[in-house]
N, C-alpha and C positions, 0 to 999 in steps of 0.2 A: 504494499499499499504505500502511495505517495506521502511524503512528508508535508502536512497541511498547515505547519504553524507558520505565521508570518516570519518572514526574514528581514533583517534591517532594511529600511528603505522601501519597504512595502506596505502601504499604510492601509490596504485592504478596500472595502468598498467605499466610495466616495461618500461623504456625509450628506445625506439628503436622497441617495439613490434608493429606490424600492428594491427589496430582496425578492427572491422567487416565490416565496409564500406569499408576500403581498400582491405581487402581480398575479398569481393565480387567483387569490381570494377576490381581486377586482374583476376578473375575468368571469369568474363563476357568479358573481353578483350581477354581471351585464347579461350574462346567458339567463339567470332567473327572470330579470326584467323583461327580457326577450320572449320568453316563455310564457309570460302572463302575470309574472310577480306572484302575489299571495293568492289572487283569484285562480290563477292557473294551476298553482300547487293544490288548492282546494278541490278545483275541477278533477285533477288528476287522481288525488286520493279517493274521491267519491266514486270514482269509475269501478273500481275493484277491491275488494276485501285485501288482496295481495299488496295493492298499493298502499293501503291505510297501514299495513303492517310494516311495510318498507318506511313510510313515513315516521311511525311511531319508533322504529329501531333508529332512525337518524336523529331524531330529537332527544332519545336515549343516550345515544353517544356525544351530543353536546352539553347535556346537563353537568354540572360539576358532580365528581365523586365523593363520597363520603370519606373523612379523613379520620383513621383511628390513631390516637396517641396514647400510649402508656406512660404514665408520669407519677413520680411519688411526689411531687412537689407542685408548686403553682406553675401553671403553663399561660404565658402571656403571648398574644397574637396581635400584632398591630399591622391592619391593613390601610396601606398608604396609596392613594390614587397615584397613577403613573404620571410623571412629570413633576410630581411634588414631593417634599419630603419634611419630617418634622424638624423644627428649629435646632440647628447644631449638629446634625445628622449629615456625614458627607454622602454625597452622591455615589452612586455604583460605581463610576469611574475613578472617583476619588479613593473609594474605599479599597479599590484593588491596586492601586498604585503604591 
């Protein structure tokens, strides 16, 4: 397997450039719109019970999965919206430097 770590002088993807997943997501959303959006999806799901099963399977994969944690003490979880951080906390890039 090729060495995928960045070498000195290789800054990686330019800042602001979309990654492959972002491009795929945008293309899938465009296809969704062209196929009728929500109304088209509802019509498709109602056509056949197999379609309804496929629809529910897709939804189940998109929902967050339960997290089980064993702890003997207090567990504190802080959820911070992307692009923000608590006062005094370093950003992800600052924390890894």
